[in-house]
PDB file of N, CA, C, O and CB in Angstrom:
ATOM      1  N   UNK A   1     -38.773  25.191-265.403  1.00  0.00           N
ATOM      2  CA  UNK A   1     -38.377  24.061-264.376  1.00  0.00           C
ATOM      3  C   UNK A   1     -39.236  22.909-264.591  1.00  0.00           C
ATOM      4  O   UNK A   1     -40.381  23.025-265.027  1.00  0.00           O
ATOM      5  CB  UNK A   1     -38.517  24.507-262.846  1.00  0.00           C
ATOM      6  N   UNK A   2     -38.728  21.863-264.306  1.00  0.00           N
ATOM      7  CA  UNK A   2     -39.360  20.385-264.682  1.00  0.00           C
ATOM      8  C   UNK A   2     -39.856  20.202-263.060  1.00  0.00           C
ATOM      9  O   UNK A   2     -39.024  20.154-262.154  1.00  0.00           O
ATOM     10  CB  UNK A   2     -38.014  18.939-265.413  1.00  0.00           C
ATOM     11  N   UNK A   3     -41.495  20.095-262.788  1.00  0.00           N
ATOM     12  CA  UNK A   3     -41.911  19.814-261.740  1.00  0.00           C
ATOM     13  C   UNK A   3     -41.635  18.376-261.189  1.00  0.00           C
ATOM     14  O   UNK A   3     -41.174  17.339-261.664  1.00  0.00           O
ATOM     15  CB  UNK A   3     -43.084  20.130-261.837  1.00  0.00           C
ATOM     16  N   UNK A   4     -42.115  18.769-259.996  1.00  0.00           N
ATOM     17  CA  UNK A   4     -41.922  16.721-258.943  1.00  0.00           C
ATOM     18  C   UNK A   4     -41.985  16.174-259.997  1.00  0.00           C
ATOM     19  O   UNK A   4     -40.965  15.945-260.647  1.00  0.00           O
ATOM     20  CB  UNK A   4     -43.373  15.774-257.638  1.00  0.00           C
ATOM     21  N   UNK A   5     -43.377  15.786-260.475  1.00  0.00           N
ATOM     22  CA  UNK A   5     -43.478  13.995-261.615  1.00  0.00           C
ATOM     23  C   UNK A   5     -42.783  13.952-262.760  1.00  0.00           C
ATOM     24  O   UNK A   5     -42.129  12.970-263.112  1.00  0.00           O
ATOM     25  CB  UNK A   5     -45.078  13.531-262.373  1.00  0.00           C
ATOM     26  N   UNK A   6     -42.884  14.991-263.389  1.00  0.00           N
ATOM     27  CA  UNK A   6     -42.041  15.431-264.634  1.00  0.00           C
ATOM     28  C   UNK A   6     -40.578  14.311-263.939  1.00  0.00           C
ATOM     29  O   UNK A   6     -40.312  13.248-264.501  1.00  0.00           O
ATOM     30  CB  UNK A   6     -41.718  17.689-264.793  1.00  0.00           C
ATOM     31  N   UNK A   7     -39.916  14.720-262.889  1.00  0.00           N
ATOM     32  CA  UNK A   7     -38.780  14.635-262.514  1.00  0.00           C
ATOM     33  C   UNK A   7     -39.122  12.862-262.118  1.00  0.00           C
ATOM     34  O   UNK A   7     -38.050  12.277-261.964  1.00  0.00           O
ATOM     35  CB  UNK A   7     -38.318  15.882-261.324  1.00  0.00           C
ATOM     36  N   UNK A   8     -39.982  12.204-261.986  1.00  0.00           N
ATOM     37  CA  UNK A   8     -39.914  10.881-260.978  1.00  0.00           C
ATOM     38  C   UNK A   8     -40.721  10.136-262.138  1.00  0.00           C
ATOM     39  O   UNK A   8     -40.765   8.908-262.220  1.00  0.00           O
ATOM     40  CB  UNK A   8     -40.770  10.961-259.126  1.00  0.00           C
ATOM     41  N   UNK A   9     -41.200  10.794-262.808  1.00  0.00           N
ATOM     42  CA  UNK A   9     -41.168   9.943-264.234  1.00  0.00           C
ATOM     43  C   UNK A   9     -40.099  10.191-265.277  1.00  0.00           C
ATOM     44  O   UNK A   9     -40.555   9.329-266.029  1.00  0.00           O
ATOM     45  CB  UNK A   9     -42.450  10.195-265.014  1.00  0.00           C
ATOM     46  N   UNK A  10     -39.472  10.468-265.681  1.00  0.00           N
ATOM     47  CA  UNK A  10     -38.312  10.247-266.245  1.00  0.00           C
ATOM     48  C   UNK A  10     -37.042   9.960-265.485  1.00  0.00           C
ATOM     49  O   UNK A  10     -35.871   9.929-265.864  1.00  0.00           O
ATOM     50  CB  UNK A  10     -38.149  11.209-266.946  1.00  0.00           C
ATOM     51  N   UNK A  11     -37.599   9.759-264.304  1.00  0.00           N
ATOM     52  CA  UNK A  11     -36.753   8.949-263.370  1.00  0.00           C
ATOM     53  C   UNK A  11     -36.495   7.405-263.438  1.00  0.00           C
ATOM     54  O   UNK A  11     -35.469   6.728-263.361  1.00  0.00           O
ATOM     55  CB  UNK A  11     -37.284   9.150-262.164  1.00  0.00           C
ATOM     56  N   UNK A  12     -37.808   7.112-263.610  1.00  0.00           N
ATOM     57  CA  UNK A  12     -38.967   5.875-263.684  1.00  0.00           C
ATOM     58  C   UNK A  12     -38.498   5.374-264.821  1.00  0.00           C
ATOM     59  O   UNK A  12     -38.113   4.205-264.783  1.00  0.00           O
ATOM     60  CB  UNK A  12     -40.678   6.232-263.788  1.00  0.00           C
ATOM     61  N   UNK A  13     -38.403   6.191-266.223  1.00  0.00           N
ATOM     62  CA  UNK A  13     -38.653   5.499-267.780  1.00  0.00           C
ATOM     63  C   UNK A  13     -36.603   5.169-267.516  1.00  0.00           C
ATOM     64  O   UNK A  13     -36.180   4.081-267.905  1.00  0.00           O
ATOM     65  CB  UNK A  13     -39.499   7.105-269.682  1.00  0.00           C
ATOM     66  N   UNK A  14     -36.011   5.763-267.140  1.00  0.00           N
ATOM     67  CA  UNK A  14     -34.600   5.794-266.774  1.00  0.00           C
ATOM     68  C   UNK A  14     -34.199   4.087-266.229  1.00  0.00           C
ATOM     69  O   UNK A  14     -33.212   3.563-266.746  1.00  0.00           O
ATOM     70  CB  UNK A  14     -34.390   7.096-265.450  1.00  0.00           C
ATOM     71  N   UNK A  15     -35.017   3.287-265.176  1.00  0.00           N
ATOM     72  CA  UNK A  15     -35.142   2.870-264.410  1.00  0.00           C
ATOM     73  C   UNK A  15     -35.164   1.391-265.753  1.00  0.00           C
ATOM     74  O   UNK A  15     -34.183   0.687-265.992  1.00  0.00           O
ATOM     75  CB  UNK A  15     -36.187   3.540-263.351  1.00  0.00           C
ATOM     76  N   UNK A  16     -36.415   1.267-266.369  1.00  0.00           N
ATOM     77  CA  UNK A  16     -37.481   0.326-267.020  1.00  0.00           C
ATOM     78  C   UNK A  16     -36.446  -0.029-268.193  1.00  0.00           C
ATOM     79  O   UNK A  16     -36.208  -1.189-268.530  1.00  0.00           O
ATOM     80  CB  UNK A  16     -39.154   1.105-267.543  1.00  0.00           C
ATOM     81  N   UNK A  17     -35.795   1.224-268.839  1.00  0.00           N
ATOM     82  CA  UNK A  17     -34.500   0.835-269.703  1.00  0.00           C
ATOM     83  C   UNK A  17     -33.497   0.680-268.961  1.00  0.00           C
ATOM     84  O   UNK A  17     -32.426   0.539-269.551  1.00  0.00           O
ATOM     85  CB  UNK A  17     -34.061   1.761-270.705  1.00  0.00           C
ATOM     86  N   UNK A  18     -33.489   0.660-267.863  1.00  0.00           N
ATOM     87  CA  UNK A  18     -31.729  -0.089-267.694  1.00  0.00           C
ATOM     88  C   UNK A  18     -30.503   0.575-267.954  1.00  0.00           C
ATOM     89  O   UNK A  18     -29.332   0.195-267.983  1.00  0.00           O
ATOM     90  CB  UNK A  18     -31.440  -1.261-268.673  1.00  0.00           C
ATOM     91  N   UNK A  19     -31.463   2.427-268.262  1.00  0.00           N
ATOM     92  CA  UNK A  19     -29.892   3.531-268.032  1.00  0.00           C
ATOM     93  C   UNK A  19     -29.744   3.803-266.913  1.00  0.00           C
ATOM     94  O   UNK A  19     -28.522   3.664-266.952  1.00  0.00           O
ATOM     95  CB  UNK A  19     -29.762   5.015-268.661  1.00  0.00           C
ATOM     96  N   UNK A  20     -29.888   4.020-266.126  1.00  0.00           N
ATOM     97  CA  UNK A  20     -29.874   5.075-264.729  1.00  0.00           C
ATOM     98  C   UNK A  20     -28.527   4.477-264.244  1.00  0.00           C
ATOM     99  O   UNK A  20     -27.880   5.184-263.471  1.00  0.00           O
ATOM    100  CB  UNK A  20     -31.379   4.907-263.366  1.00  0.00           C
ATOM    101  N   UNK A  21     -27.950   3.105-264.640  1.00  0.00           N
ATOM    102  CA  UNK A  21     -26.842   2.661-263.935  1.00  0.00           C
ATOM    103  C   UNK A  21     -25.205   3.308-265.009  1.00  0.00           C
ATOM    104  O   UNK A  21     -24.123   3.562-264.480  1.00  0.00           O
ATOM    105  CB  UNK A  21     -27.109   0.693-263.795  1.00  0.00           C
ATOM    106  N   UNK A  22     -25.448   3.411-266.266  1.00  0.00           N
ATOM    107  CA  UNK A  22     -24.825   4.018-266.713  1.00  0.00           C
ATOM    108  C   UNK A  22     -24.798   5.331-267.104  1.00  0.00           C
ATOM    109  O   UNK A  22     -23.808   5.847-267.622  1.00  0.00           O
ATOM    110  CB  UNK A  22     -24.689   3.519-267.224  1.00  0.00           C
ATOM    111  N   UNK A  23     -25.989   5.991-266.851  1.00  0.00           N
ATOM    112  CA  UNK A  23     -25.924   7.612-267.077  1.00  0.00           C
ATOM    113  C   UNK A  23     -24.642   8.067-265.678  1.00  0.00           C
ATOM    114  O   UNK A  23     -23.620   8.747-265.773  1.00  0.00           O
ATOM    115  CB  UNK A  23     -27.961   8.509-266.767  1.00  0.00           C
ATOM    116  N   UNK A  24     -25.363   7.221-264.221  1.00  0.00           N
ATOM    117  CA  UNK A  24     -24.608   7.453-262.813  1.00  0.00           C
ATOM    118  C   UNK A  24     -22.920   7.289-263.441  1.00  0.00           C
ATOM    119  O   UNK A  24     -22.055   8.161-263.358  1.00  0.00           O
ATOM    120  CB  UNK A  24     -25.140   6.013-261.371  1.00  0.00           C
ATOM    121  N   UNK A  25     -22.703   5.351-264.333  1.00  0.00           N
ATOM    122  CA  UNK A  25     -21.437   5.682-264.471  1.00  0.00           C
ATOM    123  C   UNK A  25     -21.151   6.681-265.137  1.00  0.00           C
ATOM    124  O   UNK A  25     -20.276   7.240-264.476  1.00  0.00           O
ATOM    125  CB  UNK A  25     -20.825   4.861-264.870  1.00  0.00           C
ATOM    126  N   UNK A  26     -21.365   7.345-266.168  1.00  0.00           N
ATOM    127  CA  UNK A  26     -20.829   8.267-267.554  1.00  0.00           C
ATOM    128  C   UNK A  26     -20.695   9.954-265.882  1.00  0.00           C
ATOM    129  O   UNK A  26     -19.723  10.670-265.643  1.00  0.00           O
ATOM    130  CB  UNK A  26     -22.857   8.508-269.699  1.00  0.00           C
ATOM    131  N   UNK A  27     -21.818   9.946-265.313  1.00  0.00           N
ATOM    132  CA  UNK A  27     -21.806  10.827-264.277  1.00  0.00           C
ATOM    133  C   UNK A  27     -20.546  11.789-263.339  1.00  0.00           C
ATOM    134  O   UNK A  27     -20.173  12.961-263.299  1.00  0.00           O
ATOM    135  CB  UNK A  27     -22.381  10.053-263.555  1.00  0.00           C
ATOM    136  N   UNK A  28     -20.127  10.213-262.519  1.00  0.00           N
ATOM    137  CA  UNK A  28     -19.529  10.199-262.073  1.00  0.00           C
ATOM    138  C   UNK A  28     -17.437   9.815-262.678  1.00  0.00           C
ATOM    139  O   UNK A  28     -16.430  10.084-262.023  1.00  0.00           O
ATOM    140  CB  UNK A  28     -20.426   9.644-261.375  1.00  0.00           C
ATOM    141  N   UNK A  29     -17.486   9.412-263.519  1.00  0.00           N
ATOM    142  CA  UNK A  29     -16.572   9.526-264.670  1.00  0.00           C
ATOM    143  C   UNK A  29     -15.839  10.880-264.919  1.00  0.00           C
ATOM    144  O   UNK A  29     -14.637  11.130-264.815  1.00  0.00           O
ATOM    145  CB  UNK A  29     -17.341   9.216-265.862  1.00  0.00           C
ATOM    146  N   UNK A  30     -17.001  11.786-265.318  1.00  0.00           N
ATOM    147  CA  UNK A  30     -16.369  13.442-265.784  1.00  0.00           C
ATOM    148  C   UNK A  30     -16.526  14.114-264.158  1.00  0.00           C
ATOM    149  O   UNK A  30     -16.423  15.340-264.144  1.00  0.00           O
ATOM    150  CB  UNK A  30     -17.678  14.575-267.327  1.00  0.00           C
ATOM    151  N   UNK A  31     -16.684  13.670-263.247  1.00  0.00           N
ATOM    152  CA  UNK A  31     -16.897  14.039-262.214  1.00  0.00           C
ATOM    153  C   UNK A  31     -15.156  13.794-261.093  1.00  0.00           C
ATOM    154  O   UNK A  31     -14.400  14.572-260.512  1.00  0.00           O
ATOM    155  CB  UNK A  31     -18.347  13.193-261.891  1.00  0.00           C
ATOM    156  N   UNK A  32     -15.191  12.840-261.218  1.00  0.00           N
ATOM    157  CA  UNK A  32     -13.619  11.569-261.080  1.00  0.00           C
ATOM    158  C   UNK A  32     -12.709  12.504-261.717  1.00  0.00           C
ATOM    159  O   UNK A  32     -11.922  13.036-260.934  1.00  0.00           O
ATOM    160  CB  UNK A  32     -13.615   9.685-262.190  1.00  0.00           C
ATOM    161  N   UNK A  33     -12.564  13.020-263.594  1.00  0.00           N
ATOM    162  CA  UNK A  33     -12.087  12.989-264.351  1.00  0.00           C
ATOM    163  C   UNK A  33     -11.690  15.090-263.395  1.00  0.00           C
ATOM    164  O   UNK A  33     -10.530  15.249-263.013  1.00  0.00           O
ATOM    165  CB  UNK A  33     -12.940  12.276-265.888  1.00  0.00           C
ATOM    166  N   UNK A  34     -11.971  15.432-263.335  1.00  0.00           N
ATOM    167  CA  UNK A  34     -11.856  16.952-263.429  1.00  0.00           C
ATOM    168  C   UNK A  34     -11.520  17.173-261.655  1.00  0.00           C
ATOM    169  O   UNK A  34     -11.041  18.101-261.003  1.00  0.00           O
ATOM    170  CB  UNK A  34     -13.556  17.835-264.158  1.00  0.00           C
ATOM    171  N   UNK A  35     -11.909  16.157-261.397  1.00  0.00           N
ATOM    172  CA  UNK A  35     -11.500  16.119-259.860  1.00  0.00           C
ATOM    173  C   UNK A  35     -12.073  16.768-258.484  1.00  0.00           C
ATOM    174  O   UNK A  35     -11.537  17.507-257.658  1.00  0.00           O
ATOM    175  CB  UNK A  35     -10.345  16.588-259.873  1.00  0.00           C
ATOM    176  N   UNK A  36     -13.664  16.076-258.583  1.00  0.00           N
ATOM    177  CA  UNK A  36     -15.109  16.414-257.481  1.00  0.00           C
ATOM    178  C   UNK A  36     -14.695  15.354-256.990  1.00  0.00           C
ATOM    179  O   UNK A  36     -14.987  15.623-255.825  1.00  0.00           O
ATOM    180  CB  UNK A  36     -16.932  16.500-257.933  1.00  0.00           C
ATOM    181  N   UNK A  37     -14.184  14.219-256.923  1.00  0.00           N
ATOM    182  CA  UNK A  37     -14.540  12.754-256.456  1.00  0.00           C
ATOM    183  C   UNK A  37     -13.126  12.218-256.182  1.00  0.00           C
ATOM    184  O   UNK A  37     -12.350  11.717-256.995  1.00  0.00           O
ATOM    185  CB  UNK A  37     -15.417  11.770-257.658  1.00  0.00           C
ATOM    186  N   UNK A  38     -12.857  12.545-254.130  1.00  0.00           N
ATOM    187  CA  UNK A  38     -12.264  11.702-254.256  1.00  0.00           C
ATOM    188  C   UNK A  38     -11.983  10.292-253.370  1.00  0.00           C
ATOM    189  O   UNK A  38     -12.719   9.823-252.502  1.00  0.00           O
ATOM    190  CB  UNK A  38     -11.540  12.312-254.456  1.00  0.00           C
ATOM    191  N   UNK A  39     -11.150   9.948-253.681  1.00  0.00           N
ATOM    192  CA  UNK A  39     -11.681   8.076-253.704  1.00  0.00           C
ATOM    193  C   UNK A  39     -10.595   7.603-252.601  1.00  0.00           C
ATOM    194  O   UNK A  39     -10.162   6.465-252.422  1.00  0.00           O
ATOM    195  CB  UNK A  39     -11.359   6.942-255.645  1.00  0.00           C
ATOM    196  N   UNK A  40     -10.218   9.019-251.781  1.00  0.00           N
ATOM    197  CA  UNK A  40      -9.384   8.283-250.215  1.00  0.00           C
ATOM    198  C   UNK A  40      -9.677   9.067-249.178  1.00  0.00           C
ATOM    199  O   UNK A  40     -10.111  10.217-249.244  1.00  0.00           O
ATOM    200  CB  UNK A  40      -7.591   8.211-250.142  1.00  0.00           C
ATOM    201  N   UNK A  41      -9.497   8.598-248.455  1.00  0.00           N
ATOM    202  CA  UNK A  41      -9.462   9.510-246.582  1.00  0.00           C
ATOM    203  C   UNK A  41      -8.788   9.727-245.951  1.00  0.00           C
ATOM    204  O   UNK A  41      -7.836   8.993-245.685  1.00  0.00           O
ATOM    205  CB  UNK A  41      -9.906   9.189-245.505  1.00  0.00           C
ATOM    206  N   UNK A  42      -9.080  11.166-245.300  1.00  0.00           N
ATOM    207  CA  UNK A  42      -8.630  11.675-244.208  1.00  0.00           C
ATOM    208  C   UNK A  42      -9.320  11.457-242.923  1.00  0.00           C
ATOM    209  O   UNK A  42     -10.491  11.213-242.631  1.00  0.00           O
ATOM    210  CB  UNK A  42      -8.522  12.860-244.431  1.00  0.00           C
ATOM    211  N   UNK A  43      -7.772  11.688-241.955  1.00  0.00           N
ATOM    212  CA  UNK A  43      -8.375  11.532-240.625  1.00  0.00           C
ATOM    213  C   UNK A  43      -8.252  12.696-240.135  1.00  0.00           C
ATOM    214  O   UNK A  43      -7.351  13.315-240.700  1.00  0.00           O
ATOM    215  CB  UNK A  43      -7.837  10.546-239.737  1.00  0.00           C
ATOM    216  N   UNK A  44      -8.969  13.497-239.005  1.00  0.00           N
ATOM    217  CA  UNK A  44      -8.575  14.174-238.580  1.00  0.00           C
ATOM    218  C   UNK A  44      -8.882  13.670-237.052  1.00  0.00           C
ATOM    219  O   UNK A  44      -9.750  12.917-236.611  1.00  0.00           O
ATOM    220  CB  UNK A  44      -8.912  15.257-239.171  1.00  0.00           C
ATOM    221  N   UNK A  45      -7.502  14.607-236.238  1.00  0.00           N
ATOM    222  CA  UNK A  45      -7.779  14.117-234.465  1.00  0.00           C
ATOM    223  C   UNK A  45      -7.982  15.387-234.272  1.00  0.00           C
ATOM    224  O   UNK A  45      -7.285  16.363-234.549  1.00  0.00           O
ATOM    225  CB  UNK A  45      -6.459  13.331-233.300  1.00  0.00           C
ATOM    226  N   UNK A  46      -9.329  15.256-233.607  1.00  0.00           N
ATOM    227  CA  UNK A  46     -10.253  16.316-232.720  1.00  0.00           C
ATOM    228  C   UNK A  46      -9.743  16.257-231.123  1.00  0.00           C
ATOM    229  O   UNK A  46     -10.184  17.160-230.412  1.00  0.00           O
ATOM    230  CB  UNK A  46     -12.069  15.827-232.796  1.00  0.00           C
ATOM    231  N   UNK A  47      -9.078  15.522-230.656  1.00  0.00           N
ATOM    232  CA  UNK A  47      -8.633  15.747-229.640  1.00  0.00           C
ATOM    233  C   UNK A  47      -7.923  16.994-229.196  1.00  0.00           C
ATOM    234  O   UNK A  47      -7.494  17.084-228.046  1.00  0.00           O
ATOM    235  CB  UNK A  47      -8.085  14.895-229.531  1.00  0.00           C
TER     236      UNK A  47
END
């Protein structure tokens, strides 16, 4: 398991290379395709 400093360095390298947005878009696309991201709102009346 990587320690905190390893994760921070990896994240910073992604940002420096401009890959962090692409990686997030790819991850979100995969999650949405599998139904884990819901793009609609639900209202609950708690009265």
